[in-house]
C-alpha positions in Angstrom: -32.8 -193.2 -54.1 -29.1 -194.0 -53.8 -27.2 -194.8 -57.0 -26.5 -198.5 -57.4 -22.9 -199.7 -57.0 -20.9 -200.1 -60.3 -20.7 -203.9 -59.8 -24.4 -204.3 -59.3 -25.1 -202.2 -62.3 -22.8 -204.4 -64.3 -24.6 -207.5 -63.1 -28.1 -206.3 -64.0 -27.0 -205.1 -67.4 -27.0 -208.6 -68.6 -30.2 -210.7 -69.0 -30.8 -213.9 -67.2 -30.3 -215.9 -70.6 -26.8 -214.2 -71.1 -25.7 -215.1 -67.5 -26.7 -218.8 -68.0 -24.9 -218.9 -71.3 -21.8 -217.3 -69.8 -21.9 -220.0 -67.0 -22.3 -222.8 -69.4 -19.5 -221.4 -71.5 -17.0 -221.3 -68.6 -18.1 -224.6 -67.1 -17.7 -226.6 -70.4 -14.4 -224.8 -70.9 -13.1 -226.0 -67.5 -14.5 -229.5 -68.0 -12.8 -230.3 -71.2 -9.6 -228.4 -70.1 -9.3 -230.9 -67.3 -9.5 -233.7 -69.9 -6.6 -232.3 -71.8 -4.8 -231.6 -68.5 -4.8 -235.4 -67.8 -3.4 -236.3 -71.2 -0.3 -234.3 -71.1 1.7 -235.9 -68.3 2.7 -238.8 -70.3 4.7 -236.6 -72.8 6.4 -234.9 -69.8 7.3 -238.0 -68.0 8.8 -239.8 -71.0 12.1 -238.0 -70.4 12.1 -239.4 -66.9 11.0 -243.0 -67.7 14.1 -243.3 -69.9 16.8 -240.8 -68.9 19.7 -239.8 -71.2 22.5 -241.1 -69.1 25.7 -240.4 -71.2 26.4 -237.0 -69.8 25.6 -238.1 -66.3 27.9 -241.1 -66.6 30.8 -239.1 -68.0 30.4 -236.5 -65.2 30.5 -239.3 -62.5 33.5 -240.9 -64.2 35.5 -237.6 -64.2 34.6 -236.9 -60.6 35.4 -240.5 -59.5 38.8 -240.5 -61.3 39.8 -237.1 -59.5 38.7 -238.6 -56.2 40.7 -241.7 -56.9 37.7 -244.0 -56.3 34.6 -245.4 -58.2 31.2 -243.9 -57.4 29.4 -246.3 -55.1 26.1 -245.8 -56.8 27.4 -246.5 -60.3 26.2 -249.9 -61.7 27.9 -252.0 -64.1 24.8 -252.2 -66.3 23.6 -248.6 -66.2 20.4 -249.4 -68.1 18.5 -250.0 -64.9 20.3 -246.9 -63.2 18.9 -244.4 -65.8 15.1 -245.0 -66.0 12.1 -246.9 -65.0 11.9 -250.5 -66.0 10.8 -251.6 -68.6 11.4 -248.3 -70.3 15.1 -248.3 -69.4 16.2 -250.6 -72.2 17.3 -249.9 -75.7 13.9 -250.5 -77.1 12.3 -247.7 -75.0 11.2 -245.7 -78.0 9.0 -248.6 -79.1 7.6 -249.1 -75.7 6.8 -245.4 -75.2 5.3 -245.2 -78.6 3.2 -248.3 -77.8 1.7 -246.3 -74.8 0.6 -243.5 -77.1 -0.6 -246.0 -79.7 -2.7 -247.8 -77.2 -4.4 -244.6 -75.9 -5.1 -243.2 -79.3 -6.3 -246.5 -80.8 -8.8 -247.0 -78.0 -9.8 -243.3 -78.3 -10.3 -243.5 -82.1 -12.5 -246.6 -81.8 -14.4 -245.5 -78.7 -15.2 -242.1 -80.2 -17.4 -243.5 -82.9 -19.4 -245.4 -80.3 -19.4 -242.6 -77.8 -21.4 -240.2 -80.1 -24.1 -242.8 -80.6 -24.3 -243.6 -77.0 -24.2 -240.0 -76.0 -27.3 -239.1 -78.1 -29.3 -241.6 -76.1 -28.2 -240.8 -72.6 -28.5 -237.7 -70.4 -25.3 -235.6 -71.2 -24.8 -234.7 -67.5 -24.7 -238.4 -66.3 -22.7 -239.5 -69.3 -20.0 -236.8 -68.9 -19.9 -237.3 -65.1 -19.2 -241.0 -65.5 -16.4 -240.4 -68.1 -14.7 -237.8 -66.0 -14.7 -240.0 -62.8 -13.4 -243.0 -64.7 -10.8 -240.9 -66.6 -9.5 -239.4 -63.3 -9.3 -242.9 -61.8 -7.3 -244.5 -64.6 -5.1 -241.5 -65.0 -4.2 -241.7 -61.3 -3.8 -245.5 -61.7 -0.9 -245.0 -64.1 0.9 -242.8 -61.5 0.2 -245.5 -58.8 2.6 -247.6 -60.6 5.5 -245.4 -59.3 4.4 -245.8 -55.7 3.7 -249.5 -55.9 6.9 -250.1 -57.9 5.0 -251.7 -60.8 7.3 -252.6 -63.8 4.8 -254.6 -65.9 4.5 -253.1 -69.4 1.1 -254.7 -69.7 -0.2 -252.8 -66.7 0.6 -249.4 -68.3 -0.8 -250.5 -71.7 -4.1 -251.7 -70.2 -4.3 -248.5 -68.2 -3.8 -246.3 -71.3 -6.4 -248.4 -73.3 -9.2 -248.0 -70.7 -8.4 -244.3 -70.2 -8.6 -243.7 -73.9 -12.0 -245.4 -74.0 -13.6 -243.4 -71.1 -12.1 -240.1 -72.3 -14.3 -240.4 -75.5 -17.2 -239.3 -73.3 -15.9 -235.8 -73.1 -15.8 -234.2 -76.5 -19.3 -235.1 -78.0 -20.8 -234.2 -74.7 -19.4 -230.7 -74.3 -19.8 -229.8 -78.0 -23.4 -230.9 -78.0 -24.1 -228.9 -74.7 -22.4 -225.8 -76.1 -24.2 -226.2 -79.5 -27.6 -226.4 -77.6 -26.9 -223.1 -75.9 -25.3 -221.0 -78.7 -26.8 -220.5 -82.1 -25.3 -219.7 -85.4 -24.4 -216.0 -84.7 -20.6 -215.6 -84.2 -20.3 -219.3 -83.7 -16.7 -219.3 -85.1 -15.5 -216.6 -82.7 -17.3 -218.1 -79.7 -16.2 -221.5 -80.3 -12.6 -220.3 -81.3 -12.3 -218.7 -77.9 -13.9 -221.6 -76.1 -11.7 -224.2 -77.9 -8.7 -222.6 -76.4 -9.5 -225.0 -73.4 -7.4 -227.5 -75.4 -4.3 -225.4 -75.1 -5.0 -224.2 -71.6 -5.4 -227.8 -70.5 -2.1 -228.8 -72.2 -0.3 -225.9 -70.6 -1.6 -226.6 -67.1 -0.9 -230.4 -67.6 2.7 -229.6 -68.6 3.3 -227.3 -65.7 1.6 -229.7 -63.1 3.4 -232.7 -64.5 6.6 -230.9 -64.8 6.6 -229.8 -61.2 6.9 -233.4 -59.9 8.5 -235.2 -62.9 12.1 -235.1 -61.6 11.3 -235.9 -58.0 8.2 -238.2 -57.9 6.8 -238.7 -61.4 3.8 -240.7 -60.0 2.3 -237.4 -58.7 2.5 -236.1 -62.2 -0.5 -238.5 -63.0 -2.2 -238.7 -59.6 -2.7 -234.9 -59.3 -4.2 -234.4 -62.8 -6.4 -237.5 -62.2 -7.7 -236.1 -58.9 -8.4 -232.8 -60.8 -10.5 -234.6 -63.6 -12.4 -236.5 -60.9 -13.2 -233.4 -59.0 -14.4 -231.7 -62.2 -16.6 -234.7 -62.8 -18.4 -234.0 -59.5 -18.8 -230.3 -60.5 -20.3 -231.4 -63.8 -22.9 -233.6 -62.0 -23.9 -230.7 -59.8 -24.0 -227.8 -62.1 -24.2 -228.9 -65.9 -27.3 -227.7 -67.6 -27.8 -229.7 -70.8 -30.3 -227.5 -72.6 -31.6 -223.9 -72.3 -35.3 -225.2 -72.0 -34.3 -227.0 -68.8 -34.2 -223.5 -67.1 -36.7 -221.8 -69.4 -34.0 -219.9 -71.4 -34.3 -219.1 -75.1 -32.6 -221.4 -77.5 -30.9 -218.7 -79.7 -28.8 -215.7 -78.9 -30.8 -212.5 -78.5 -29.1 -209.2 -79.1 -30.3 -206.6 -76.6 -30.2 -203.1 -77.8 -32.2 -199.9 -77.6 -34.7 -201.4 -80.1 -36.5 -202.7 -77.0 -37.7 -199.2 -76.4 -39.4 -199.0 -79.7 -41.0 -202.3 -80.7 -42.4 -200.9 -84.0 -39.0 -199.8 -85.3 -37.4 -203.0 -84.1 -40.0 -205.1 -86.0 -39.6 -202.9 -89.1 -35.8 -203.3 -88.9 -36.1 -207.1 -88.6 -38.4 -207.3 -91.6 -35.8 -205.4 -93.7 -33.1 -207.7 -92.6 -35.0 -210.8 -93.3 -36.0 -209.5 -96.8 -32.5 -208.7 -97.7 -31.2 -212.1 -96.4 -33.9 -213.7 -98.5 -32.9 -212.0 -101.7 -29.2 -212.3 -101.2 -27.7 -215.4 -103.1 -26.2 -218.0 -100.8 -22.5 -218.7 -100.9 -21.9 -222.3 -102.1 -19.9 -223.1 -99.0 -22.6 -221.7 -96.7 -25.2 -223.8 -98.6 -23.3 -226.8 -97.5 -23.3 -225.6 -93.9 -26.7 -224.3 -93.8 -28.3 -224.5 -90.4 -31.8 -225.8 -89.5 -33.1 -222.3 -89.1 -32.1 -221.3 -92.6 -34.6 -220.4 -95.4 -32.8 -222.0 -98.3 -33.8 -225.2 -99.9 -31.9 -228.5 -99.7 -31.4 -230.8 -102.6 -33.3 -234.0 -102.4 -30.0 -236.0 -102.5 -28.9 -234.2 -99.4 -32.0 -234.9 -97.3 -31.5 -237.2 -94.4 -34.6 -239.2 -93.5 -34.6 -240.1 -89.8 -36.5 -243.2 -88.7 -38.6 -242.4 -85.6 -41.5 -243.4 -83.5 -45.1 -242.6 -84.3 -45.0 -240.1 -81.5 -43.8 -236.5 -81.7 -40.3 -237.3 -80.4 -37.6 -237.3 -83.0 -35.3 -240.4 -83.1 -31.5 -240.0 -82.6 -29.7 -240.1 -86.0 -27.9 -243.3 -87.0 -24.2 -243.6 -87.8 -24.9 -244.0 -91.7 -27.4 -241.2 -91.5 -24.8 -238.9 -90.1 -22.4 -239.8 -92.7 -24.9 -238.7 -95.4 -24.9 -235.1 -94.1 -23.0 -233.1 -96.8 -19.5 -232.1 -95.6 -19.1 -234.7 -92.7 -16.8 -237.1 -94.7 -14.8 -234.3 -96.3 -14.1 -232.4 -93.0 -13.5 -235.7 -91.2 -10.7 -236.5 -93.6 -9.3 -233.1 -93.3 -9.1 -233.4 -89.5 -7.5 -236.8 -89.8 -4.3 -235.1 -91.2 -4.6 -232.0 -89.0 -4.8 -234.1 -85.8 -2.0 -236.3 -87.0 0.4 -233.3 -86.8 -1.1 -231.8 -83.7 -0.7 -235.0 -81.6 2.8 -235.5 -82.9 3.7 -232.3 -81.1 1.5 -233.2 -78.1 3.2 -236.5 -77.4 6.8 -236.0 -78.6 7.5 -232.3 -78.5 9.1 -232.3 -74.9 11.3 -235.2 -75.8 12.4 -233.5 -79.0 13.3 -230.4 -77.1 15.2 -232.4 -74.6 17.3 -234.1 -77.4 17.8 -230.9 -79.6 18.3 -228.2 -77.0 19.6 -230.5 -74.3 17.3 -229.4 -71.7 16.0 -231.5 -68.7 12.5 -232.9 -68.6 11.0 -230.0 -66.6 12.4 -227.2 -68.7 11.5 -229.0 -71.9 7.8 -229.4 -70.7 7.6 -225.7 -69.9 9.0 -224.7 -73.3 6.6 -227.1 -75.0 3.7 -225.0 -73.7 4.5 -222.3 -76.3 3.1 -224.5 -79.0 -0.2 -224.4 -77.1 0.0 -220.8 -76.5 0.2 -220.2 -80.3 -2.8 -222.6 -80.6 -5.0 -220.3 -78.5 -4.3 -217.4 -80.8 -4.6 -219.6 -83.9 -8.1 -221.0 -82.8 -9.5 -217.5 -82.1 -8.1 -216.1 -85.4 -9.5 -219.0 -87.4 -13.0 -218.4 -85.8 -13.0 -214.7 -86.5 -11.9 -215.0 -90.1 -14.4 -217.8 -90.8 -17.2 -215.7 -89.3 -16.3 -212.7 -91.5 -15.8 -214.5 -94.7 -18.5 -217.1 -94.0 -16.1 -219.7 -95.4 -15.0 -222.4 -92.9 -13.3 -224.7 -95.4 -11.4 -221.9 -97.1 -10.1 -220.6 -93.8 -8.9 -224.1 -92.9 -7.3 -224.6 -96.2 -5.4 -221.3 -96.2 -4.0 -221.8 -92.7 -2.9 -225.3 -93.5 -1.2 -224.3 -96.7 0.8 -221.8 -94.7 1.5 -224.4 -92.0 3.1 -226.8 -94.5 6.4 -224.8 -95.3 6.4 -223.6 -91.6 6.7 -227.2 -90.3 9.0 -228.1 -93.1 11.6 -225.5 -91.9 10.8 -226.0 -88.2 13.8 -228.4 -87.6 16.4 -226.3 -89.4 15.4 -223.0 -87.8 14.9 -224.4 -84.2 18.6 -225.4 -84.2 19.6 -221.7 -84.5 19.1 -221.2 -80.8 16.4 -220.9 -78.1 14.9 -217.7 -79.5 14.3 -219.3 -82.8 12.7 -222.3 -81.2 10.3 -220.1 -79.3 9.2 -218.2 -82.5 8.6 -221.4 -84.5 6.7 -223.0 -81.6 4.3 -220.1 -81.4 3.9 -219.8 -85.2 3.5 -223.6 -85.8 1.0 -223.8 -82.9 -1.2 -221.1 -84.4 -1.2 -222.4 -88.0 -1.8 -226.1 -87.0 -4.2 -225.7 -84.1 -6.3 -223.0 -85.8 -7.9 -225.3 -88.4 -8.0 -228.2 -85.9 -10.0 -225.9 -83.5 -12.4 -224.7 -86.2 -13.2 -228.1 -87.6 -13.8 -229.7 -84.2 -16.1 -226.9 -82.8 -17.8 -224.5 -85.2 -17.8 -226.8 -88.3 -18.9 -229.9 -86.2 -21.7 -227.7 -84.8 -22.8 -226.4 -88.2 -23.0 -230.0 -89.6 -24.7 -231.3 -86.5 -27.5 -228.8 -87.0 -27.6 -229.1 -90.8 -30.6 -228.1 -92.8 -31.2 -231.6 -94.1 -31.8 -232.8 -90.5 -35.2 -230.9 -90.5 -34.5 -229.5 -87.1 -33.5 -232.7 -85.5 -31.5 -232.0 -82.3 -30.3 -235.5 -81.9 -27.5 -235.5 -84.4 -24.9 -233.1 -83.0 -23.2 -235.6 -80.7 -22.9 -238.3 -83.4 -21.6 -235.9 -86.1 -19.0 -234.5 -83.6 -17.9 -238.0 -82.7 -17.5 -239.1 -86.3 -15.4 -236.1 -87.1 -13.2 -236.3 -84.0 -13.1 -240.0 -84.2 -11.7 -239.9 -87.8 -9.2 -237.2 -86.6 -8.1 -239.6 -83.9 -7.3 -242.3 -86.5 -4.7 -239.8 -87.8 -3.5 -239.1 -84.3 -2.8 -242.7 -83.6 -1.1 -243.0 -87.0 1.3 -240.2 -85.9 2.6 -242.6 -83.3 3.4 -245.5 -85.6 5.8 -247.8 -83.8 7.7 -248.4 -87.0 8.6 -244.7 -87.1 9.4 -244.5 -83.5 11.7 -247.4 -83.8 13.8 -245.5 -86.3 15.0 -243.1 -83.7 12.2 -240.9 -82.3 11.0 -237.5 -83.3 14.0 -236.3 -85.3 13.6 -239.1 -87.7 9.9 -239.0 -87.4 9.5 -235.4 -88.4 10.0 -235.7 -92.2 7.0 -238.1 -92.3 5.0 -235.5 -90.4 5.9 -233.0 -93.0 4.7 -235.3 -95.7 1.4 -235.8 -94.0 1.1 -232.1 -93.5 1.4 -231.6 -97.2 -1.3 -234.2 -97.9 -3.5 -232.5 -95.3 -3.3 -229.2 -97.2 -4.4 -230.9 -100.4 -7.4 -232.5 -98.7 -8.5 -229.3 -97.1 -8.0 -227.3 -100.3 -10.2 -229.8 -102.0 -12.9 -229.4 -99.3 -12.7 -225.6 -99.8 
């Protein structure tokens, strides 16, 4: 018999369950990356909606004086010559900030409701609807360019509705991934998986930046089309739970132990005995999963109302709040997301003003913050898995992030190389804890021991934590701060919030 090709040997070396898990991992990664891809264009296009025209006007004046004539396209009132109405006036910072504020307020409010709704609807249908609607309203914002729409209300309403429909994404994908992957190496797996946030931001920056200077409407239409297309992919291929395709619900490690069932059973008994006798870490007691063997204090038991039948009822909002750790980590994420979204929405404009780059180059440079976030998320997951201390990992990274952000403005003024280094470091330290809380910690709490094995809590818990974080995100775009001259004046307040953030996370740890 001929030897099998190397590629075929590689395929059959993995079990059916492993291939399904890899497929769900990649699919949910791409689905949520497309969500973030559609959120990034607004930060890239801001520099085009209101152009910095002083240098352009001076150059035209010098050219016109040498030629002995006045440039024919120069207007007496250059406010309408330098941007897109109504963002071309002196109050452009307030208007642009209001767009972010509208999106984030709607996202924060909608997230609390989204988790509750998501527990009661099929994930595949719910997520598909959200992606199709999000794609439509993202593209609708860009259509304002092609139809020459200058109504501020049009853009605000579009942002509000888009913020609401985008809340369908996060609880759905985290719940799906939590169904497929058990506790083992959850920090590492979800740390790698959560890099979809940074990948989506990077792709969104590059796609939006490609058209921003020539036809900024396409900076929204193309990402909107991508999100809608991924919604169709979701409808056709997403598998909500392993039992739907008769796969096991927990990760199984394949090894040579299969060849000797007696030795494998003996080894498993030894492991179970050692795990039973080992005292539990206080932090792990708080994040104990439903398959754990430890006891739960009566005050931490969540009683779930249900029907007389065998089906378990979905957890209520107040019931989810009673799970130990939900409130504490939600408050921690509130401050972490405040800082992260400050960079998401205002970093390109900040780079444009400080380094005097055009909108396209500033958008490309801002992706370095997300590149650092990829490594930070993976590092946080690996450390938390090895130490078995999620909160301590978050606290340590945020304590290091505080002085880093404090000196960010000073060091970034030393040159482009210094800006690159600070963007990578800041991205790793800020996005690492953010990624850990929204993925591994949310999954741990959503499958907490006190739930008595109820699988209908993960979406609600995830929505509460991320929704509270979104409250901090919309706080980062306070119109009052923006009115006082944008990011450069805004940054000190971000540093203050960052210091508060480290105190909260240190208290949780």
